[in-house]
C-alpha atoms as one frame of an Amber mdcrd trajectory, in Angstrom:
protein
  -0.142  -0.087  -0.012   1.247   3.437  -0.887   2.590   5.475   1.932   0.239
   8.313   1.056  -2.197   6.239   3.047  -1.236   4.449   6.325  -3.197   1.409
   7.340  -2.947  -0.437  10.848  -4.930  -3.048  12.696  -4.747  -3.078  16.512
  -6.942  -4.795  18.928  -9.912  -4.761  16.613  -9.417  -1.225  15.284  -8.177
  -0.517  12.022  -6.739   2.980  11.369  -6.684   4.504   8.015  -4.446   7.644
   7.854  -4.504  10.039   4.856  -0.863  10.928   4.654  -0.176  13.713   2.364
  -0.048  16.664   4.782   2.192  18.651   2.566  -0.712  18.649   0.031  -3.197
  18.986   2.607  -4.211  15.395   2.050  -5.558  16.071  -1.341  -6.549  12.860
  -3.445  -4.158  12.228  -6.228  -4.351   9.053  -8.011  -1.997   7.064  -5.891
  -3.716   8.238  -2.778  -7.113   7.412  -4.106  -6.180   3.948  -5.123  -4.601
   3.141  -1.589  -7.578   4.684   0.299  -9.982   2.506  -1.653  -7.854  -0.582
  -0.975  -7.602   0.248   2.667 -11.187   0.971   3.142 -12.287  -2.194   1.468
  -9.758  -4.335   3.479 -10.913  -2.820   6.700 -14.669  -3.378   5.784 -14.101
  -7.006   4.631 -11.789  -8.047   7.543 -13.676  -9.932  10.257 -10.997  -9.284
  12.774 -11.719  -5.411  12.402 -14.470  -4.310  14.734 -14.341  -0.562  14.127
 -12.559   1.686  11.571 -11.001   5.152  12.297 -10.436   7.423   9.468  -7.864
  10.140  10.348  -5.263  12.389   8.661  -1.767  13.593   9.054  -0.718  17.159
   9.677  -2.547  19.855  11.327  -4.059  21.926   8.431  -6.229  19.624   6.658
  -8.326  16.289   6.947  -8.540  16.266   3.228  -9.133  19.101   0.649 -10.663
  16.578  -1.964  -9.297  16.087  -5.430  -5.778  17.084  -6.140  -6.375  19.925
  -8.666  -2.656  20.297  -9.754  -2.796  16.543 -10.890  -6.414  16.915 -12.296
  -5.726  19.907 -14.493  -2.834  17.860 -16.134  -5.163  14.811 -16.604  -7.881
  16.884 -18.131  -5.395  18.331 -20.777  -4.337  15.027 -21.455  -8.070  13.817
 -21.894  -8.570  16.673 -24.403  -5.724  15.414 -26.518  -6.583  11.697 -26.505
 -10.392  12.167 -26.252 -10.462   9.332 -23.564 -12.501  11.139 -20.926 -10.714
   8.976 -18.347 -10.111  11.714 -15.749 -13.661  11.750 -14.530 -13.960   7.917
 -14.335 -12.301   8.654 -10.924 -15.761   8.884  -9.353 -16.670   5.347 -10.455
 -13.101   3.775  -9.927 -12.226   5.367  -6.493 -14.658   7.580  -4.688 -17.713
   5.291  -5.087 -16.037   2.291  -3.836 -14.563   4.064  -0.934 -17.832   5.567
   0.115 -19.471   2.207  -0.392 -16.912   0.382   1.868 -17.222   2.937   4.763
 -21.071   3.384   4.762 -21.668  -0.507   4.025 -19.073  -1.580   6.687 -20.771
  -4.062   9.175 -18.845  -2.157  12.010 -18.817   1.515  13.231 -16.708   4.042
  11.391 -15.280   6.965  13.221 -13.738  10.156  11.527 -11.195  12.146  13.364
 -11.345  15.538  11.390  -8.490  17.516  12.248  -8.676  20.379   9.765 -10.130
  21.398   6.497 -12.523  18.799   4.913 -13.651  20.014   1.630 -15.144  18.518
  -1.667 -14.651  14.679  -1.567 -12.870  15.056   1.770 -16.093  16.351   3.209
 -17.836  13.320   1.710 -15.511  10.841   3.241 -16.196  12.492   6.628 -19.913
  12.410   6.242 -19.513   8.589   5.150 -18.446   7.812   8.684 -20.984   6.983
  11.330 -19.506   9.342  14.091 -17.409  12.420  13.424 -14.988  13.711  16.208
 -14.090  17.353  15.124 -11.166  19.507  16.069 -12.328  23.081  17.205 -10.138
  24.468  14.311 -11.615  22.200  11.528 -13.802  23.582   8.636 -16.068  22.018
   5.968 -16.841  23.154   2.587 -18.731  21.279  -0.193 -16.510  23.209  -2.901
 -17.975  21.412  -5.739 -19.844  24.246  -7.439 -16.786  26.358  -6.909 -14.982
  24.334  -9.551 -18.033  23.821 -11.795 -18.736  20.287 -10.687 -21.543  18.524
  -9.110 -21.536  16.530  -5.837 -19.741  13.283  -5.684 -18.285  11.040  -2.936
 -21.754  10.418  -1.722 -22.313  14.056  -0.480 -25.637  14.377  -2.305 -27.028
  11.209  -0.306 -25.238  11.909   3.014 -25.408  15.632   3.531 -29.207  15.932
   3.343 -29.673  13.146   5.683 -27.267  14.781   8.234 -28.662  18.396   7.875
 -31.817  18.271   5.829 -32.347  18.861   2.129 -32.910  22.654   2.411 -29.627
  23.222   4.240 -27.788  20.751   2.131 -29.135  22.498  -1.149 -27.788  25.889
   0.276 -24.287  24.587   1.092 -24.071  22.826  -2.261 -25.318  25.773  -4.431
 -23.387  28.496  -2.327 -20.101  26.924  -1.088 -18.641  28.378   1.910 -16.305
  27.500   4.865 -18.406  26.117   7.748 -16.541  26.425  11.165 -16.257  23.679
  13.522 -18.696  25.312  15.855 -21.262  25.826  13.084 -20.785  22.254  11.922
 -21.470  21.066  15.491 -24.605  23.012  15.646 -25.874  21.575  12.266 -25.195
  18.027  13.350 -22.102  17.412  11.096 -19.994  17.094  13.953 -20.984  14.721
  16.762 -18.239  15.769  19.197 -16.246  18.929  19.122 -12.789  18.890  20.944
  -9.668  21.106  21.104  -7.411  20.425  18.271  -4.645  19.195  20.618  -6.950
  16.582  21.953  -8.512  15.560  18.548  -6.322  12.417  17.807  -6.486  10.865
  21.293 -10.369  11.498  21.503 -11.050  10.159  18.180  -9.072   6.934  18.970
 -10.826   6.524  22.359 -14.161   6.624  20.581 -13.089   4.261  17.987 -11.501
   1.757  20.522 -14.551   1.974  22.758 -16.684   0.912  19.685 -14.188  -1.727
  18.679 -14.537  -3.405  22.051 -18.456  -3.172  21.841 -21.267  -5.298  20.680
 -20.212  -5.330  16.926 -23.125  -7.333  15.381 -25.648  -4.953  17.331 -23.717
  -1.879  15.822 -23.908  -3.301  12.367 -27.626  -3.815  12.908 -28.271  -0.240
  14.096 -26.353   0.941  10.827 -28.420  -1.130   8.754 -31.668  -0.135  10.517
 -30.876   3.682  10.213 -30.152   3.444   6.546 -33.300   1.279   5.829 -35.569
   3.449   8.013 -34.550   6.638   6.016 -35.951   5.329   2.609 -38.800   3.075
   3.814 -42.237   3.226   5.389 -42.910   2.846   9.009 -44.352  -0.711   8.611
 -41.439  -1.658   6.525 -39.013  -0.414   8.940 -40.788  -2.236  11.768 -40.419
  -5.469   9.939 -36.669  -4.804   9.335 -36.300  -3.856  13.107 -37.878  -7.363
  13.994 -35.510  -9.035  11.571 -32.449  -7.272  12.863 -33.403  -7.777  16.440
 -33.885 -11.482  16.118 -30.371 -11.580  14.575 -29.037  -9.531  17.568 -30.736
 -11.381  19.954 -29.174 -14.825  18.921 -25.516 -13.150  19.170 -23.155 -14.309
  21.867 -22.742 -10.730  22.578 -26.398 -10.344  23.670 -26.076 -13.270  26.021
 -22.985 -11.908  27.493 -24.543  -8.372  28.009 -27.676  -9.938  29.906 -25.488
 -12.147  32.031 -23.129  -9.137  32.866 -26.134  -6.991  33.670 -27.635  -9.638
  36.064 -24.285 -10.086  37.672 -23.431  -6.427  37.763 -20.368  -6.798  35.820
 -18.952  -5.003  32.836 -19.628  -7.019  29.719 -16.599  -8.395  27.638 -17.885
  -8.620  24.241 -16.591 -11.021  21.530 -17.955  -9.173  18.517 -20.099 -12.304
  17.496
C-alpha cells in the first residue's frame, strides 16, 4: 500500500490515515487507489470491529481532488479524447464511500482540519465524527463547476436536511467547526490538541463493543430513511432477532444480572 495512506490494525481497530500533509491530504491517483484498498480491506476483515479514519498534519483532513494533478489529466484527456479523468468517481470515490457506509462495523472520522469536496464526503460517510475546534467544512464542488460526488448528495441531506444541503451545495462556503457541531455534522467537538486521542478513544470503545448490534443499528438507520414505518418495523424485527441470537447479547444480559462490565466477543 502506498505511503500516502497508512493502514494499521490493532486490537480490533483498523486505522486509516491519509498521509499527504504537505498537499493538505489532497487525493491524487496514488492516494485514491491506496485509500480505496484500505477501506475495502477494513470493511471485509472480520478481525476489524471498528474503523478510524484520520489524517496527518494539522491543516487539513482532506481537501478533495488534487487539482494540480487533475488539470494535467484533463489536458491529456482533451488530446486523447478518452474522458478517463472523470472516471475517478466510479473507480475510486464510489468504492471508498460504499466500503465505509456499508461496513458492518462502526466508522469514526477524526477531522483535524479542512474537509472540502470529496474530503467532506469521506467524513460524512463515517458513522460518527469527532471534530477539532479548528476544523472547517466546505462542499466546494460548485466552486470548480462540478456537481456533488463521494456520496455527498446522499449523506449531507440526511445529516442536515435537504434545504440546508442545497444551500451549502449551491453556495459553497467555509463552515466552522462550531457551526458544523450546531448543524449536526460534528458529533463531538474537541480542542485540536485532543483530537487524535479523543477520536481513537471513541473508536476503541466501539471496537470493544457489541459489533453485531452496531452493524444492525447501521443497517436499521439506513433502511428507515428510505422505507415506510411498517417496512421499518419489519426490518427491526428481523435485525433484533439476529442481534438476540448473538453471543454478545447473552454476555450483556449475564453481565447486567451479575452487575459486571460485559466483555464482548464481537459475534
